[in-house]
C-alpha positions as CSV (number, residue, x, y, z in Angstrom):
1,M,95.2,0.8,63.4
2,T,94.1,4.3,62.9
3,E,96.5,7.3,62.7
4,E,95.1,8.6,66.0
5,E,95.7,5.3,67.7
6,I,99.3,5.3,66.5
7,Y,99.9,8.8,67.9
8,L,98.3,7.8,71.2
9,L,100.5,4.7,71.5
10,F,103.5,7.0,70.9
11,V,102.3,9.4,73.7
12,K,101.9,6.4,76.0
13,W,105.4,5.3,75.3
14,L,106.9,8.7,75.9
15,N,105.0,8.9,79.2
16,N,107.2,6.0,80.5
17,H,109.9,8.7,81.0
18,W,110.0,11.3,83.8
19,W,108.0,14.0,82.0
20,K,104.4,13.2,81.2
21,M,102.2,14.6,78.4
22,P,98.6,14.5,79.7
23,E,95.8,14.0,77.3
24,T,94.0,17.3,76.6
25,D,92.4,19.1,73.6
26,H,95.8,20.2,72.1
27,L,97.9,17.1,72.9
28,L,97.3,15.3,69.6
29,P,97.3,18.5,67.5
30,S,100.8,19.2,68.9
31,F,102.0,15.6,68.1
32,K,100.4,15.6,64.7
33,T,102.0,18.9,63.8
34,F,105.5,17.9,64.8
35,F,105.6,14.2,63.9
36,T,104.5,12.3,60.8
37,V,102.5,9.2,61.5
38,E,105.5,7.2,60.3
39,E,107.8,8.9,62.8
40,A,105.3,8.2,65.6
41,N,105.2,4.6,64.7
42,L,108.9,4.3,64.4
43,L,109.5,6.0,67.8
44,T,106.9,3.9,69.7
45,G,109.0,1.4,71.7
46,F,112.2,3.2,70.8
47,P,114.8,2.8,73.6
48,F,115.4,5.6,76.1
49,K,118.9,4.2,76.7
50,P,121.7,4.5,74.0
51,T,121.4,1.6,71.7
52,D,123.6,0.6,68.8
53,L,122.3,1.3,65.3
54,K,122.5,-2.3,64.2
55,E,120.6,-3.5,67.2
56,L,117.9,-0.8,66.5
57,A,117.7,-2.0,62.9
58,E,117.0,-5.5,64.1
59,L,114.5,-4.2,66.7
60,K,112.6,-2.2,64.0
61,K,113.1,-4.8,61.3
62,M,114.6,-2.1,59.0
63,D,117.6,-1.7,56.7
64,V,120.4,-0.1,58.7
65,D,121.1,2.6,56.1
66,V,117.4,3.5,55.8
67,L,117.0,3.7,59.5
68,A,120.2,5.8,59.9
69,K,118.9,8.4,57.6
70,Q,115.6,8.7,59.4
71,L,117.3,8.9,62.8
72,D,119.6,11.6,61.6
73,V,116.6,13.7,60.6
74,L,115.1,13.1,64.0
75,A,118.3,14.1,65.8
76,E,118.3,17.4,63.9
77,K,114.8,17.9,65.3
78,G,116.0,17.3,68.8
79,V,113.9,14.1,69.1
80,V,116.6,11.4,69.4
81,W,120.1,11.7,70.9
82,K,122.9,10.5,68.6
83,T,126.2,9.4,70.1
84,N,129.2,8.4,68.0
85,R,131.4,5.7,69.4
86,E,134.4,4.8,67.3
87,D,133.0,3.2,64.2
88,S,129.4,2.8,65.5
89,H,126.4,5.1,66.1
90,W,124.2,4.9,69.1
91,F,120.7,6.5,69.4
92,N,118.1,6.9,72.1
93,L,114.8,8.7,72.4
94,N,114.8,12.0,74.3
95,D,112.2,12.6,77.0
96,A,109.1,14.6,76.1
97,F,110.2,17.7,78.0
98,F,113.4,17.9,75.9
99,I,111.6,17.2,72.7
100,F,108.8,19.8,73.1
101,F,110.2,22.4,75.4
102,R,113.9,22.4,74.7
103,G,115.7,20.9,71.7
104,S,113.1,21.6,69.0
105,F,113.1,25.4,69.7
106,Y,116.9,26.0,70.2
107,S,117.8,26.5,66.6
108,S,118.2,30.1,65.2
109,S,116.8,28.6,62.0
110,P,113.8,26.5,63.1
111,G,112.3,24.2,60.5
112,E,108.8,24.2,59.3
113,K,107.6,21.6,61.7
114,T,109.0,23.5,64.7
115,I,107.4,26.8,63.5
116,A,104.0,25.0,63.0
117,L,104.3,23.4,66.5
118,A,104.6,26.6,68.4
119,Q,100.9,27.6,68.3
120,P,99.2,24.2,69.3
121,L,102.0,23.6,71.9
122,N,101.4,27.0,73.5
123,K,97.7,26.2,73.8
124,Y,98.6,22.8,75.2
125,F,100.9,24.4,77.7
126,Y,98.0,26.1,79.4
127,E,96.0,22.9,79.7
128,G,97.8,21.6,82.7
129,V,101.1,20.1,81.5
130,M,103.1,22.1,84.0
131,A,101.1,20.9,87.0
132,Q,103.5,18.0,87.4
133,L,106.1,20.5,88.6
134,A,104.1,21.4,91.7
135,S,105.1,18.5,93.9
136,A,108.8,18.6,93.0
137,R,111.0,19.9,95.9
138,N,113.8,20.5,93.5
139,K,112.9,22.3,90.3
140,P,114.7,21.6,87.0
141,L,116.6,24.9,87.2
142,R,118.5,26.5,90.1
143,T,119.1,30.2,90.5
144,V,122.8,31.4,90.4
145,P,123.5,34.9,91.6
146,I,125.2,37.6,89.5
147,Q,128.6,37.4,91.2
148,R,129.3,41.1,91.8
149,T,126.0,41.4,93.7
150,V,127.0,39.0,96.5
151,E,128.1,40.7,99.8
152,D,131.2,38.4,100.2
153,P,132.1,36.7,96.9
154,R,134.8,34.8,98.7
155,K,132.1,32.6,100.3
156,I,130.5,31.6,97.1
157,L,130.5,27.8,96.8
158,P,131.8,26.3,93.5
159,Y,128.3,25.1,92.4
160,A,126.9,28.6,93.0
161,D,129.6,30.4,91.2
162,I,128.7,31.1,87.5
163,L,132.3,32.2,86.7
164,H,133.7,29.0,88.2
165,L,131.4,27.0,86.1
166,V,132.4,28.7,82.9
167,D,136.1,28.5,83.7
168,S,135.7,24.7,84.3
169,Q,134.5,24.1,80.7
170,D,136.4,23.9,77.4
171,F,133.4,23.7,74.9
172,F,130.4,26.0,74.8
173,A,127.4,26.2,72.5
174,L,124.9,29.1,72.2
175,S,121.3,28.8,71.2
176,N,118.1,30.7,71.1
177,C,116.1,30.6,74.4
178,S,113.6,27.8,73.7
179,C,110.9,29.5,75.8
180,R,111.3,32.8,74.0
181,Q,111.4,31.2,70.6
182,R,108.3,29.2,71.2
183,K,106.4,32.3,72.2
184,N,107.7,34.5,69.4
185,L,106.9,31.9,66.7
186,D,103.2,31.9,67.7
187,P,101.3,34.9,66.2
188,E,98.7,34.6,69.0
189,S,101.3,34.9,71.8
190,N,102.6,38.2,73.2
191,P,106.1,38.7,71.7
192,C,109.1,38.9,74.0
193,N,111.6,41.6,73.3
194,H,114.5,40.2,75.3
195,P,117.6,39.0,73.4
196,M,117.1,35.5,71.8
197,E,120.5,34.0,71.9
198,T,120.9,33.5,75.7
199,C,120.9,29.8,76.3
200,I,124.4,28.4,76.9
201,H,125.2,24.7,76.7
202,L,128.0,22.7,78.2
203,G,129.5,19.2,78.0
204,S,127.9,16.5,75.9
205,L,124.7,18.5,75.4
206,A,126.7,21.3,73.7
207,H,128.4,18.8,71.4
208,Y,125.1,17.1,70.5
209,L,123.4,20.4,69.7
210,V,126.3,21.7,67.6
211,E,126.6,18.4,65.7
212,N,122.9,18.4,64.9
213,G,122.7,22.0,63.8
214,L,120.5,23.1,66.8
215,S,123.2,25.4,68.2
216,Y,126.7,26.7,67.4
217,Q,130.0,26.7,69.2
218,V,131.2,29.9,70.8
219,S,134.2,31.1,72.8
220,K,134.4,31.5,76.6
221,E,134.6,35.3,75.9
222,K,131.3,35.2,74.1
223,V,129.7,33.3,77.0
224,L,130.8,36.0,79.5
225,E,129.5,38.6,77.1
226,V,126.1,36.9,77.0
227,L,126.0,36.7,80.8
228,Q,126.7,40.4,81.1
229,V,124.0,41.2,78.6
230,A,121.5,39.0,80.5
231,A,122.3,40.8,83.7
232,E,121.8,44.2,82.1
233,E,118.5,43.1,80.5
234,G,117.1,41.7,83.8
235,M,117.3,38.0,83.0
236,V,117.9,35.5,85.8
237,H,121.0,33.2,85.6
238,A,119.8,29.6,86.2
239,V,121.6,26.3,85.7
240,S,120.8,22.6,85.6
241,N,119.8,21.8,89.2
242,R,122.8,19.6,90.2
243,E,126.3,20.0,91.3
244,E,128.0,17.8,88.7
245,E,127.8,17.8,84.9
246,V,125.7,21.0,84.6
247,D,124.7,21.1,80.9
248,T,122.8,24.4,80.6
249,I,123.0,28.0,81.7
250,C,119.6,29.6,81.1
251,N,119.0,33.3,81.3
252,C,115.3,33.5,82.2
253,C,112.8,36.3,81.7
254,R,109.5,36.5,83.5
255,C,107.6,37.2,80.2
256,S,108.5,33.9,78.5
257,C,110.1,31.4,80.9
258,L,107.9,28.3,81.4
259,F,109.2,28.0,85.0
260,F,108.2,31.6,85.8
261,E,104.8,30.8,84.3
262,S,104.5,27.7,86.5
263,F,104.7,30.2,89.4
264,Y,102.5,33.0,88.0
265,V,100.0,30.9,86.0
266,Y,99.8,27.7,88.0
267,G,100.4,29.3,91.4
268,Q,103.2,26.9,92.4
269,D,105.4,27.7,95.4
270,K,108.4,28.7,93.3
271,S,109.7,28.9,89.8
272,H,113.3,28.0,90.2
273,D,115.2,26.6,93.2
274,Y,116.6,29.5,95.2
275,S,120.3,30.4,95.4
276,N,121.9,30.4,98.9
277,Y,121.5,34.2,99.0
278,K,118.8,36.7,99.7
279,V,118.5,40.4,99.2
280,K,119.2,42.9,102.0
281,I,118.3,46.6,101.8
282,D,120.0,49.6,103.4
283,S,117.1,51.9,103.9
284,Q,119.4,54.7,105.0
285,T,120.9,55.1,101.5
286,C,117.9,54.0,99.4
287,K,116.6,56.9,97.3
288,G,113.4,55.2,96.3
289,C,114.0,55.2,92.6
290,G,112.1,52.0,92.2
291,L,114.5,50.3,89.7
292,C,114.9,47.3,91.9
293,V,111.1,46.9,92.1
294,Q,110.9,46.9,88.3
295,R,113.7,44.4,87.9
296,C,112.6,41.8,90.5
297,P,111.0,38.8,88.7
298,M,109.3,37.5,91.8
299,E,107.6,40.7,93.0
300,V,109.5,40.6,96.3
301,L,110.0,44.4,96.6
302,E,107.7,47.4,96.5
303,L,108.1,51.2,97.1
304,S,106.6,52.3,100.4
305,E,106.6,55.3,102.6
306,D,109.5,55.1,105.1
307,E,108.9,55.2,108.8
308,D,110.0,58.8,109.0
309,G,107.6,59.9,106.3
310,R,110.4,61.5,104.3
311,G,109.7,59.7,101.0
312,K,109.4,56.3,99.5
313,K,111.9,53.5,100.0
314,S,112.3,50.0,98.6
315,M,110.8,47.5,101.1
316,L,110.8,43.7,101.2
317,I,107.2,42.5,101.1
318,A,107.7,38.8,100.3
319,P,111.2,37.8,101.4
320,D,110.4,34.1,101.2
321,R,109.9,34.4,97.5
322,C,113.4,35.9,96.8
323,L,115.3,33.8,94.3
324,G,118.6,35.3,95.3
325,C,119.4,36.2,91.7
326,G,120.8,39.7,92.3
327,L,119.0,41.5,89.5
328,C,117.8,44.1,91.9
329,V,121.3,44.6,93.3
330,Y,123.0,44.8,89.9
331,K,121.5,48.1,88.9
332,C,121.0,49.9,92.2
333,P,122.4,53.4,91.7
334,T,123.1,53.9,95.4
335,Q,124.4,50.4,96.2
336,S,121.7,50.1,98.8
337,L,121.0,46.5,98.1
338,V,123.2,43.4,98.4
339,L,122.9,39.6,98.4
340,E,123.6,38.2,101.8
341,Q,124.1,34.5,102.5
342,R,121.1,32.7,103.8
343,P,121.4,31.2,107.4
344,D,121.0,27.6,106.1
345,I,123.0,26.5,103.1
346,V,121.1,24.0,100.9
347,P,123.2,22.2,98.3
348,P,121.5,21.1,95.1
349,P,121.3,17.4,94.2
350,K,124.8,16.0,93.5
351,T,124.0,14.3,90.2
352,I,121.2,14.1,87.7
353,G,120.5,10.6,89.0
354,E,119.9,12.0,92.5
355,W,117.7,14.8,91.1
356,A,115.6,12.2,89.2
357,K,115.3,10.0,92.3
358,R,114.0,13.0,94.3
359,W,111.5,13.7,91.4
360,V,110.1,10.2,91.5
361,E,109.9,10.2,95.3
362,D,108.1,13.6,95.4
363,H,105.5,12.4,92.8
364,R,105.0,9.1,94.7
365,K,104.2,11.0,97.9
366,A,101.9,13.4,96.0
C-alpha cells in the first residue's frame, strides 16, 4: 500500500464521524503535514468511543507501553482523547473538526507540526469544507449576550446567562483562540490583532486540555476579566450550542472566526445561533456617532439621514441578521441601544446528543 493510500484510508475512517473532510487539492497536504504515515496507519480504525489501553493494544497488535507512548504524543496534539479511570487509561479518536480546527491550535506554544499545518489547512478551508454547515438548523455555537446590554436582566434564562454559566463551574482553562492562531501562523493570511487568549474551557474538556498541555488552568476572576476584555474589543460571546455540559466559551471576531467566515465567505444564513434578544434603537437620543455600526459583526446597522433631516442616526437595515450579542449596545455613549427579548423564545438543544441528532436529520433532509 502506498503512503497516499494510507492517508486516504485514514481520511475515510475519520469521515465516519459527524464532521467530514471532503477530498480537494489541499486535503492530503494538510494530513501529510500534521500526521506521519505511521500515525495515519495507527489511527485508521481507531475507536471513536473511549476504549481501554489494553484492549487497544490487542486491537492494534502492539506492546502496551509502546502504544501508550504514541497515544500520549497524539493526545498532546489534540488528536486523541485520554481519560484516566482509576488504574487504567482509556483513549478515543477525536472528530476531524476538533483535530483540525480546535485542539491542535489551542496551545500558546504550538508544535512544529501545528505551525506547518496552518498554511495548507487555511487553503483547504476555502475549498468547501465549511459547506456542510449550511443545512444545519443549529450551528455549533450559540450567541450569548453581554449581560449589561439586556433591557431586563431579570428575564435572562440560565442557559443564556454568561455569568450564571461561569458561576456554575469550579474548573476553568484558558487557551488561544484556535481560529485566530490558525490565521496568524500562516504568513499568507491577514493577521488578526485581537487578543489571542480568549477561548475559555469548562468541565471535562478543560481538564483534558490542561492535562495535555494545550491550555492552562485559570481562576474564575481571570475568566471574568477575559469576558470584559472581549466585550471591550468587540468580540462576540458564544458557547457550545446546548443547555447542559457547555464546554467552551468562545469570544469570536469577524476577521478570524470560521463561523463568521461561513456566513461571509460561503453565504450561509447565519454564523452562530441567535440569542433570544435583538437590538432596539431609540432614535430620539441617538447622536449618530456610528460606533455601533463599526462594532456590529453582522452589518445589521448603518448610519442614515433621519426622517426630520436633522442629521444621521443609526438605523436597522437587516434586523433578521441580528445575533443579539450586545456589542453595539455595550459601547453606545448615549445609551440609545438596548437588547430586547425576542417575541418567541427558542431554547437550544438540551444535550450534545440532541444537537447531534438534529445535525444528522438536517443533513439527511438536505
